[in-house]
C-alpha positions in Angstrom: 0.0 0.3 -0.1 1.0 3.3 -1.1 1.4 5.9 2.0 3.1 8.7 0.1 0.0 10.9 -0.2 -0.4 10.9 3.6 3.3 11.1 4.3 3.5 14.6 2.1 0.0 15.8 4.2 1.5 14.7 7.4 4.9 16.7 6.5 2.8 19.6 5.7 0.9 19.7 9.1 3.9 19.4 11.1 5.5 22.1 9.3 2.5 24.3 9.9 2.7 23.4 13.7 6.5 24.3 13.8 5.9 27.6 12.1 3.1 28.4 14.6 5.4 27.6 17.2 8.1 29.9 15.7 5.4 32.8 15.5 4.3 32.3 18.9 7.9 32.3 20.2 8.7 35.4 18.2 5.5 37.3 19.4 6.2 36.3 23.2 9.9 37.4 22.7 8.7 40.6 20.8 6.0 41.4 23.6 8.6 41.1 26.2 10.9 43.2 24.2 8.2 45.9 24.0 7.3 45.6 27.6 10.7 45.9 28.3 11.1 49.2 26.1 8.0 50.6 27.8 9.6 49.9 31.0 12.9 51.4 30.2 11.1 54.4 28.9 8.9 54.9 32.0 11.9 54.4 34.1 13.6 57.3 32.3 10.6 59.5 32.7 10.3 58.7 36.1 14.0 59.5 36.6 13.8 62.7 34.6 10.6 63.7 36.7 12.5 63.3 40.0 15.5 65.0 38.6 13.5 68.0 37.9 11.9 68.1 41.2 14.7 68.0 43.3 16.2 70.7 41.1 16.6 74.4 43.1 14.3 77.1 42.0 15.5 79.8 39.5 14.0 83.0 38.1 13.1 84.6 35.0 12.6 88.5 34.8 10.6 88.9 31.5 10.2 92.5 29.7 7.4 92.3 27.5 7.8 93.8 23.8 6.4 94.0 20.2 8.4 92.9 17.2 9.8 96.4 17.0 11.1 96.4 20.6 8.4 98.9 21.9 7.2 98.3 25.6 4.0 96.3 26.2 3.9 96.7 29.5 5.3 99.4 32.0 7.2 97.1 34.1 8.6 93.4 33.3 7.5 90.5 35.5 9.3 87.9 37.4 8.7 84.2 37.1 10.0 81.4 39.4 10.0 77.4 38.9 12.5 74.5 39.2 15.6 74.8 37.0 15.0 73.2 33.3 11.2 73.3 33.4 9.4 75.4 30.7 7.9 78.8 31.1 4.6 78.4 29.6 3.7 81.0 26.8 0.0 81.0 28.1 1.4 82.7 31.2 3.3 85.3 29.4 0.2 86.0 26.7 -1.9 86.6 29.8 -0.1 89.6 30.6 -0.2 91.0 27.2 -3.8 90.5 26.0 -4.2 90.6 22.2 -0.7 89.4 21.7 1.0 85.9 21.3 4.7 85.1 21.8 6.9 85.3 18.6 9.7 83.6 20.5 10.6 79.8 20.7 10.0 78.0 23.9 11.6 79.4 27.2 13.3 77.1 29.8 14.4 78.3 33.3 18.3 77.5 33.6 20.7 77.3 36.2 21.1 81.0 36.8 18.4 83.7 37.3 18.1 85.9 34.4 16.6 88.8 32.7 15.1 88.2 29.1 13.1 90.5 26.4 10.3 88.7 24.9 8.7 89.6 21.6 5.0 89.4 21.0 3.1 89.7 17.7 -0.7 90.8 17.2 -2.8 87.6 17.8 -5.6 88.4 15.3 -3.8 90.9 13.1 -6.0 90.6 10.0 -9.3 90.9 11.7 -8.2 93.8 13.9 -7.0 95.7 10.8 -10.2 95.2 9.0 -12.1 96.2 12.1 -10.2 99.4 12.5 -10.6 100.3 9.0 -14.7 99.6 9.2 -14.8 101.6 12.5 -16.7 105.2 12.6 -14.0 106.7 14.9 -9.9 105.9 15.0 -7.8 107.7 17.5 -4.0 107.9 17.9 -2.7 108.1 21.7 0.1 107.6 23.8 0.8 105.5 26.8 3.4 106.4 29.4 5.7 103.6 29.9 8.1 104.5 33.0 5.3 105.0 35.9 2.5 102.4 36.7 -0.9 103.2 37.3 -1.8 103.5 41.2 -5.3 103.8 42.4 -6.6 104.0 38.7 -4.2 107.3 38.1 -1.3 107.5 36.7 1.4 110.2 37.2 3.4 111.7 34.3 6.9 113.0 35.4 7.6 113.7 31.7 4.7 115.6 30.8 6.8 118.9 30.1 9.8 116.8 28.4 8.7 117.3 25.2 12.3 117.7 23.7 12.4 114.1 22.4 15.0 113.4 19.8 14.3 109.9 19.5 17.6 108.5 20.9 16.4 107.8 24.2 13.2 105.7 24.0 10.6 104.3 26.3 9.0 107.2 27.7 5.8 107.4 25.9 4.7 104.7 23.3 2.3 105.0 20.5 -1.0 103.4 21.0 -4.0 103.6 18.5 -7.8 102.8 19.3 -10.8 102.4 17.3 -14.9 102.8 18.3 -18.2 102.8 16.5 -19.7 105.2 19.0 -17.0 107.2 20.2 -17.5 106.2 23.7 -16.4 102.5 24.1 -13.1 102.1 22.7 -10.8 99.2 21.6 -6.8 98.6 21.1 -5.6 98.0 17.9 -2.8 95.7 18.6 0.2 96.5 16.5 4.0 96.4 16.7 4.5 100.3 17.6 7.6 102.5 16.3 10.3 102.5 19.1 10.3 106.4 19.7 8.9 108.7 22.1 5.8 109.7 21.0 3.2 112.0 22.6 0.3 114.0 21.4 -0.2 112.3 18.5 -2.9 113.0 15.5 -3.6 110.6 12.8 -4.7 111.0 9.2 -4.7 108.5 6.0 -3.4 110.0 2.6 -3.6 107.4 -0.2 -1.9 104.0 0.9 -0.3 105.7 4.0 -1.3 106.4 7.6 0.3 109.4 8.8 1.0 110.1 12.7 2.1 113.7 13.5 3.3 114.2 17.1 5.2 116.6 19.4 8.3 117.1 17.2 7.8 113.9 15.0 6.2 112.7 11.9 5.7 109.0 10.8 3.9 106.9 8.2 3.2 103.3 7.7 1.0 101.2 5.5 0.6 97.8 7.6 1.4 99.3 11.4 4.5 97.0 11.5 6.9 98.9 9.5 7.3 102.6 10.1 9.1 105.3 8.3 10.4 108.4 10.3 10.1 111.4 8.2 12.6 114.5 8.4 10.7 117.6 9.9 13.1 120.0 10.3 13.1 122.6 13.3 11.8 126.0 12.4 13.9 129.1 13.4 10.5 130.7 14.5 10.4 128.3 17.6 12.5 127.9 20.5 14.1 124.8 19.8 12.4 121.7 20.3 9.4 123.7 21.8 6.8 122.9 19.0 4.0 120.9 20.8 1.0 118.9 20.3 0.4 119.0 16.3 -2.6 117.9 14.6 -4.0 117.3 11.2 -7.0 119.3 9.7 -8.7 119.8 6.5 -9.8 123.2 5.2 -12.9 124.1 3.2 -11.3 122.7 0.3 -10.0 119.3 1.7 -6.7 120.3 1.7 -4.5 119.2 5.0 -2.9 121.1 7.2 -1.0 121.1 10.6 -2.1 123.2 13.5 0.3 123.3 16.4 1.7 125.3 19.4 4.8 126.8 19.1 7.2 128.8 21.6 8.0 132.0 19.9 11.8 133.3 19.9 10.7 136.8 19.9 7.8 136.6 22.8 9.0 133.5 24.3 5.1 132.8 24.5 3.3 129.9 23.4 0.9 130.6 20.4 -0.9 128.7 17.7 0.4 128.1 14.1 -0.5 126.6 10.9 1.9 124.9 8.2 0.7 123.1 5.1 1.1 119.4 4.4 2.5 118.3 1.2 0.2 115.1 0.5 2.3 114.0 -2.6 5.6 114.1 -0.3 4.1 113.3 2.8 5.7 116.0 4.6 5.2 119.1 6.8 6.2 122.3 4.4 7.3 124.3 7.8 5.7 127.5 6.2 4.1 128.4 9.5 1.8 131.2 10.0 0.4 132.9 13.2 -3.3 132.6 13.9 -4.7 135.8 15.0 -7.8 136.6 17.3 -8.9 139.8 18.9 -9.0 138.1 22.5 -6.4 135.5 22.3 -4.4 135.0 25.6 -0.7 135.5 25.7 0.0 131.6 25.9 -2.3 129.1 24.2 -1.6 125.3 23.4 -3.6 122.4 22.3 -5.0 123.8 19.3 -7.9 121.6 17.7 -9.4 122.8 14.5 -12.4 121.6 12.3 -14.2 123.1 9.4 -17.8 122.9 10.1 -21.1 124.4 8.8 -18.9 126.9 6.9 -16.7 128.0 9.6 -13.4 127.0 11.3 -14.1 126.1 14.9 -10.8 126.2 17.0 -10.5 124.6 20.6 -7.5 125.6 22.9 -6.1 125.6 26.3 -5.9 128.9 27.8 -2.7 129.1 29.7 -3.4 132.7 30.9 -6.0 131.9 33.4 -6.4 129.4 36.5 -9.7 128.0 35.6 -11.9 127.4 32.7 -8.9 126.9 30.6 -10.6 125.1 27.9 -12.0 127.6 25.1 -13.7 128.1 21.8 -13.3 130.2 19.1 -14.7 130.4 15.5 -13.7 132.3 12.4 -14.4 132.3 8.4 -10.9 132.0 8.0 -8.4 129.2 9.5 -6.1 131.8 9.9 -8.4 134.1 11.5 -9.3 136.5 13.2 -11.1 134.4 15.7 -13.6 135.2 18.5 -13.1 133.3 21.8 -15.3 132.1 24.4 -14.5 130.2 27.6 -16.5 126.5 27.7 -17.2 126.8 31.4 -17.3 122.9 31.5 -17.6 121.6 34.9 -14.6 119.4 35.6 -15.9 118.2 39.1 -12.7 116.9 41.2 -10.2 117.8 38.5 -7.9 121.0 38.7 -7.9 121.2 34.9 -7.9 119.7 31.3 -5.8 119.7 28.2 -5.6 117.9 24.7 -9.1 119.0 23.5 -10.5 116.9 20.4 -14.0 117.9 19.0 -16.2 115.7 17.3 -18.9 117.9 15.5 -21.7 116.1 13.7 -25.2 117.4 12.7 -26.4 119.2 15.8 -24.2 117.3 18.1 -21.0 118.4 19.7 -18.8 116.1 21.8 -15.5 117.4 23.3 -13.0 115.1 24.6 -10.2 116.3 26.8 -7.5 114.8 29.1 -8.4 116.3 32.7 -5.8 116.0 35.6 -5.2 116.7 39.4 -2.6 116.9 41.4 -1.2 114.4 44.2 0.2 115.3 47.5 3.7 115.8 45.9 2.3 118.4 43.6 2.8 115.8 40.3 -0.1 115.9 37.7 -2.0 112.6 37.7 -4.4 111.4 35.0 -7.0 108.5 34.8 -8.0 108.7 31.2 -9.6 110.8 28.5 -13.1 112.1 29.3 -15.9 113.9 27.4 -18.8 116.1 27.4 -21.8 116.9 25.1 -23.7 120.0 24.4 -27.1 119.1 25.3 -30.7 120.4 23.7 -30.8 122.7 27.0 -27.8 124.7 25.8 -25.5 123.4 28.3 -22.6 121.0 29.1 -23.5 117.4 30.0 -21.7 116.3 33.1 -18.1 114.8 31.9 -17.8 111.1 31.6 -14.9 108.8 31.1 -14.3 107.1 27.9 -14.1 103.3 28.0 -10.8 101.6 27.0 -8.4 98.9 27.9 -5.9 101.1 29.4 -5.5 105.0 30.6 -5.9 106.8 27.3 -4.2 110.2 27.1 -4.2 113.4 24.9 -5.5 111.6 21.7 -6.3 112.9 18.0 -9.5 111.4 16.6 -10.3 110.8 12.8 -14.1 110.6 12.1 -14.7 108.8 9.1 
């Protein structure tokens, strides 16, 4: 009897069993090896964790700046942790809402250290779109040497307007936007690393221009800034050219109004220069405004062409009270006729930086009120406004809503 067929089948079956044993053995070995690798990894992780836990604590003092190295916070902040642990970006971003960290991960090291961390706008495109669509936009500044205290911020540099741009960080540009002119949002940008005070803003073609106390800038995107030359005029005591503002005349031509300290009288008066819209420069052809009852010293001029007349607001420095003044003329150079506004400032000693929004029958005035602390320093708690009512009197003053203490700002109404 031939058993060859059975023998072949038996051999195949035995080979299958043998192969199965080999596979099971390999699987068992692999499984044990995987377990070994996992146990090893777990051991390493536990070892690293305990190594980190037993490390002494170190510190990092962080200075918060934007991508142009302009300050985002008045003071830095100190963080403490075990050496080699990461400093979480969420912790840092909490201190500068609207920005995200532009740096790589930061770790605590053996030594205590000071670092500068750069941040970039978190929602740049959306904010720029909101800014462009807003009914009102404003340029302002934020003092970056003294932190607010009790809702007020002192301003030790309020007369230090002789900025050359070499020393930076005292006052930083901020931009705002609003649809009602009462509640304002901050435009999170990278500001120019310059001292900027009392700014005014306007758009000419593709450029946004910022004119400020002794300076002129332009930008297309609020990231990169061009500083434009503005030569000193021999008409004024050097560097005493304060709070310039853009305005448009009845022919829609752009000019700049400014308070300058005359070399002849040593007094502050208001002057106007033309603005070259093609070259984007101040022409420096300053002309003195005239008025029958102008004071010897006047600053912070704000000028609007409205209902066929030029309406001027300014601060009268010759009087101790009711400094805010209105004047009107048929010509932007005057002669003007002036009247004190008699706005009740309540607890404040005075106000400056007047800005007017004239719309239909509505008149709203913004100003920067101040009082004095026990050391005699001027302290501020933000821009306020008053409105002319139907009863022919000024409303009670109210503070604008904003994410920081807003100082003397220039408004552009669209």
